[in-house]
C-alpha positions in Angstrom: 92.6 69.7 115.8 89.9 72.0 116.4 89.3 70.7 119.9 93.2 71.1 120.7 93.0 74.8 119.4 90.0 75.5 121.6 91.7 73.9 124.7 94.8 75.9 124.0 92.8 79.3 123.8 91.0 78.3 126.7 94.0 77.5 128.9 95.6 80.8 127.6 92.5 82.8 128.8 92.8 81.2 132.1 96.3 82.0 132.4 95.9 85.4 131.4 93.1 86.2 133.7 95.1 84.6 136.6 98.0 86.8 136.0 95.7 89.8 135.9 94.3 88.7 139.4 97.8 88.1 140.7 98.9 91.6 139.8 95.9 93.1 141.3 95.9 91.1 144.2 99.8 91.6 144.7 100.2 87.6 144.7 102.9 85.5 143.2 101.6 82.0 142.0 105.0 81.2 140.4 106.7 77.9 141.7 110.5 77.9 141.9 112.0 74.5 141.1 114.8 75.3 143.7 114.8 73.4 147.0 113.7 75.4 150.0 116.6 77.0 152.0 117.3 75.6 155.4 116.4 77.5 158.4 118.9 78.0 161.1 120.2 80.5 163.4 123.0 82.6 161.7 123.5 85.5 164.4 123.6 85.1 168.1 123.5 88.3 170.5 126.5 88.8 172.8 126.8 91.5 175.1 124.8 94.1 173.0 126.7 92.9 169.9 126.1 90.2 167.4 128.3 87.2 166.4 127.9 84.4 164.0 126.6 81.6 165.9 129.0 78.8 166.8 129.1 75.3 165.5 126.3 73.2 166.8 126.4 70.0 164.7 126.6 69.3 160.9 123.8 71.8 160.2 126.2 74.6 161.5 129.4 74.8 159.7 132.6 76.4 160.9 132.4 80.0 161.3 134.8 83.0 162.3 134.0 84.7 165.6 132.9 87.9 164.0 131.5 90.5 166.7 130.0 93.6 165.4 127.2 96.2 166.3 123.7 96.1 165.1 124.0 100.0 164.0 127.0 100.6 161.9 129.1 103.7 162.5 131.4 103.3 159.2 131.0 101.7 155.9 130.3 98.0 156.3 131.3 95.2 153.7 130.1 91.6 154.3 131.8 88.9 152.5 129.7 85.6 152.0 130.9 82.2 150.6 132.3 78.9 152.0 135.8 77.9 153.2 137.5 80.2 150.7 135.9 83.2 152.3 136.4 81.8 155.8 140.1 81.2 155.1 140.4 77.4 155.9 144.0 76.9 157.2 144.6 80.6 158.2 144.2 82.6 161.2 141.5 85.0 161.2 143.7 88.0 160.6 145.2 86.1 157.5 142.0 85.4 155.6 141.5 87.8 152.9 138.5 89.6 154.3 140.8 90.8 157.1 143.3 91.8 154.5 140.7 93.7 152.6 139.9 95.5 155.6 143.6 96.6 155.9 143.4 97.9 152.4 140.1 99.9 153.2 140.9 102.1 156.1 137.7 103.1 157.9 135.8 100.5 156.4 134.3 97.4 158.5 134.8 94.1 156.5 133.0 91.1 158.2 133.8 87.6 157.1 130.6 85.6 157.0 132.4 82.7 155.3 130.9 79.2 156.3 132.9 76.1 155.7 131.5 73.1 154.1 128.2 74.7 152.6 127.0 75.8 149.3 124.7 78.3 147.5 121.4 77.2 148.5 122.2 76.7 152.3 123.9 80.3 152.1 120.5 81.9 151.6 119.9 82.2 155.6 123.5 83.7 156.0 122.9 86.2 153.1 119.5 87.1 154.7 121.2 87.6 158.1 124.0 89.6 156.6 121.5 91.9 155.0 119.8 92.5 158.1 123.0 93.9 159.4 122.6 96.7 156.9 125.8 96.3 154.9 126.9 98.9 151.9 128.4 96.2 149.8 128.1 92.5 149.8 130.9 90.3 148.1 129.6 87.2 146.8 132.4 84.5 146.4 130.5 81.4 146.3 131.0 78.2 144.6 133.8 76.0 145.9 131.4 73.4 147.3 128.8 73.3 144.6 129.6 69.8 143.5 129.4 68.6 147.1 125.7 69.5 147.4 123.4 66.9 148.7 120.1 67.8 147.1 118.9 65.3 144.5 115.7 64.3 142.8 114.0 61.4 144.3 112.2 58.4 142.5 111.9 58.5 138.8 113.0 61.8 138.5 116.3 61.0 139.7 116.9 59.1 136.4 116.5 62.2 134.4 117.5 65.3 136.9 118.1 67.9 134.1 115.1 67.3 132.1 112.8 67.5 135.1 114.6 70.7 136.4 113.9 72.1 133.0 110.3 71.0 133.0 109.9 72.3 136.6 111.2 75.7 135.5 108.8 76.0 132.6 105.7 74.7 134.6 106.5 76.9 137.6 106.2 80.0 135.4 102.5 79.2 134.7 99.9 80.5 137.2 97.6 77.6 136.7 100.3 75.2 137.7 101.1 77.4 140.7 97.4 77.3 141.8 97.2 73.5 141.5 100.8 72.9 142.8 99.6 72.0 146.3 97.2 69.3 144.8 100.0 67.8 142.5 102.6 65.2 143.7 105.1 67.0 141.6 109.1 66.2 141.5 111.1 68.0 144.0 114.5 68.3 145.1 115.0 66.9 148.5 118.2 67.3 150.5 119.6 64.0 152.0 123.2 63.4 153.5 122.6 59.6 152.5 120.9 59.6 149.0 119.6 56.2 149.6 117.5 54.1 146.8 116.2 50.6 147.7 116.3 49.8 144.1 119.8 50.8 143.7 121.8 49.2 140.7 125.2 48.9 140.5 125.7 52.1 138.6 123.6 53.8 141.5 126.1 52.5 144.0 129.2 53.8 142.2 127.5 56.9 141.7 126.7 57.1 145.5 130.2 56.2 146.4 131.7 58.9 144.0 129.4 61.7 145.4 130.7 61.0 149.1 133.0 63.4 150.7 135.6 62.0 150.8 134.8 59.8 147.8 135.0 56.0 147.9 136.8 55.0 144.9 137.4 51.3 145.8 135.0 50.3 143.1 136.5 52.0 140.3 139.8 50.2 139.8 143.3 51.0 139.8 143.9 53.7 138.4 140.5 54.7 139.1 137.9 55.0 136.0 134.3 55.6 135.9 132.6 53.5 133.0 130.3 55.3 130.5 127.1 54.8 132.5 128.6 56.0 135.7 130.2 59.0 133.8 126.9 60.0 132.4 125.0 60.0 135.5 127.8 62.0 137.4 128.0 64.3 134.6 124.3 64.9 134.4 124.2 65.6 138.2 127.1 68.1 138.0 125.1 69.9 135.1 121.9 70.1 137.4 124.2 71.4 140.2 125.5 74.0 138.0 121.9 75.1 136.7 120.8 75.2 140.5 123.8 77.2 141.3 123.2 79.8 138.6 119.6 80.2 139.8 120.8 80.7 143.4 123.3 83.2 142.5 120.5 85.4 140.7 118.4 85.0 143.6 121.3 86.3 145.9 122.0 89.3 143.7 118.4 90.2 143.6 117.9 90.0 147.4 121.0 92.1 148.0 119.7 94.9 145.7 116.2 94.7 147.4 117.9 95.4 150.7 119.7 98.3 149.3 123.2 96.9 149.3 125.5 96.6 146.4 126.5 93.0 145.3 130.1 92.3 143.8 130.5 88.9 142.4 133.8 87.0 142.4 135.0 83.9 140.5 137.1 81.4 142.4 140.8 80.3 142.0 141.6 76.7 141.7 145.0 75.0 142.0 145.4 73.9 138.3 148.3 71.4 138.9 146.4 69.1 141.3 145.8 65.5 139.6 142.2 64.9 138.9 140.4 62.7 141.4 138.6 60.4 139.1 138.7 60.2 135.2 135.6 59.0 133.2 134.9 57.4 130.0 132.7 59.7 127.7 132.8 58.6 124.2 135.6 55.9 123.8 135.8 52.4 124.4 136.2 51.6 128.0 138.5 48.8 127.9 140.9 50.7 125.7 140.7 53.9 127.9 141.4 51.5 130.8 144.6 50.1 129.2 146.0 53.3 128.2 145.2 54.9 131.5 147.2 51.8 133.3 149.9 52.3 131.1 150.1 56.1 131.6 150.0 55.3 135.4 152.7 52.5 135.3 155.3 54.4 133.4 156.2 51.5 131.6 155.3 52.4 127.7 154.8 49.5 125.3 157.2 49.6 122.1 160.9 50.7 121.8 159.9 54.2 120.7 156.7 54.7 122.6 156.7 57.7 125.0 154.6 59.2 127.6 153.2 61.7 124.9 152.4 58.8 122.7 150.3 57.4 125.4 148.4 60.6 126.3 148.0 61.4 122.6 146.4 57.8 122.0 144.2 58.5 125.0 143.0 61.6 123.7 142.2 60.3 120.6 140.2 57.6 122.1 138.2 59.8 124.3 139.1 63.5 124.3 137.6 64.2 127.7 139.5 61.7 129.9 140.6 64.2 132.7 143.9 62.1 133.5 145.0 62.4 129.9 144.1 66.1 129.7 146.1 66.8 132.9 149.1 64.9 131.5 149.0 66.9 128.3 148.7 70.1 130.3 151.6 69.4 132.5 153.8 68.6 129.3 152.7 71.7 127.9 154.0 73.4 131.2 157.4 71.5 131.0 157.9 72.8 127.6 157.2 76.4 128.6 153.9 76.9 127.0 151.8 78.1 130.0 148.8 79.4 128.0 148.3 75.9 126.3 149.1 74.3 129.8 146.5 76.4 131.6 143.9 75.6 128.9 144.6 71.8 129.0 144.6 71.8 132.9 141.3 73.7 133.1 139.8 70.8 130.9 141.0 68.4 133.0 139.4 70.0 136.0 136.2 70.5 134.0 136.2 66.7 133.1 137.1 65.4 136.4 134.2 63.4 137.7 134.8 64.5 141.4 135.6 68.4 141.2 135.7 71.1 143.7 135.0 73.8 141.4 135.0 73.6 137.6 135.4 76.3 134.9 131.7 75.8 134.2 130.9 77.3 137.6 133.3 80.4 136.9 131.6 81.0 133.6 128.1 80.9 135.2 129.3 83.5 137.8 130.7 85.7 134.8 127.2 85.2 133.1 125.3 86.3 136.1 127.4 89.5 136.7 126.8 90.3 132.9 123.1 89.7 132.8 122.4 91.2 136.3 124.8 94.2 135.8 126.9 93.3 138.6 130.7 94.3 139.2 132.7 91.2 138.7 136.2 90.4 140.2 137.9 87.7 138.2 139.9 85.9 141.0 140.2 83.0 138.5 143.3 84.8 137.1 145.2 83.8 140.2 144.9 80.1 139.0 147.2 81.0 135.9 149.5 83.1 138.2 150.2 80.2 140.4 150.9 77.8 137.7 154.5 77.8 138.1 154.7 77.8 141.9 151.2 76.9 143.4 152.8 76.3 146.8 153.4 79.9 146.8 149.6 80.9 146.8 147.5 77.8 147.6 147.3 75.6 150.4 145.6 73.0 148.5 143.2 72.8 145.5 140.9 75.5 146.4 142.3 77.2 149.7 144.8 80.1 149.3 147.5 80.7 151.9 148.4 84.1 153.5 150.1 85.3 150.4 147.1 84.3 148.2 144.7 85.9 150.6 146.8 89.3 150.1 146.5 88.6 146.3 142.7 88.2 146.6 142.2 91.2 148.8 144.3 93.2 146.4 142.2 92.2 143.4 138.7 93.0 145.2 139.9 96.3 146.8 139.5 98.6 143.7 135.9 97.2 143.0 134.8 97.6 146.8 136.0 101.1 146.9 134.0 102.0 143.8 130.9 100.4 145.2 131.4 102.4 148.3 131.8 105.6 146.6 128.5 105.4 144.7 126.5 104.5 148.1 
């Protein structure tokens, strides 16, 4: 006991001394568990102006042909995100950054949206944007987070959340920072093919589910993930959400350090789109599968058994099966209860095994805005507005049409105006 106490005191003394040296020498020995951002060219010169570099393979996602001067002659706003910002399916003038510019006369609004990417890969885009000296940066990031291809390798891949939590704790210790280069510590590696020579059947199903587009041939008809696959996919989703939150905080800090005002935006989702893959969380897999098959067939057992009976039985068996939650939410909408329907449909999105964006991500964005003291524009309110007629606002699950882009711009404009006024 005494030896342990002496060792702890000695480590505390060394740690304190290192922190003092760090402060005097202006060094930083902390180690972030986040993967290193990729390095690629974001801006290219063109006739004395800058443009977003064109596509050059899978490391260069689709971008708008924005053209702007290095020296601004009016207030400059830059929108950063993925295809939601880019305006997939829309002409350049129809995307919401262009519609926002129309609401802000005399203000330059640049669309730095980049299709098919995610928060960690947007760090070079943010850095390039900040080098263009914007007054305001709108961060509308998150609709590809669950497609991110970064995973722990080796043994750490079996317990990614625990590994990440430990890496965060250890990374704050200066002793660990000094020794980090000598330690073969777990790290997140980016790979488009997360191959594992010792893959089990569960590993293979997880890998097929995480593909884009996913391969659902191994999940039966209707598709359903068993408890082991569900647990693995859920843990990966929670890891990606933790990483997303840390990247969003980093984006806010970099933006402020460059003298720009960050504005965060949640993202809308088309709530009436059916889930891609349900999973067994707590119930009996065979029972859930039988009820799911009955629901999808439309042939209900018993003289008085209804679709509502099957859904209720499914939710009693396992209250987190996405397809049952979706069916329940759609029934609420049919009965005119939009509030209950929206809540149920958000639950269905949350527990979908292959989501584009989950309510958890929007909750993280709200939390980052609160803890970092940022302006927040809650675009997720558009999800509820489009419940009755999604086609009037959405092109698909996460991309808005021209009318939806106008609605996004209208929600963002007041916050952007306020931010420009305090500059």
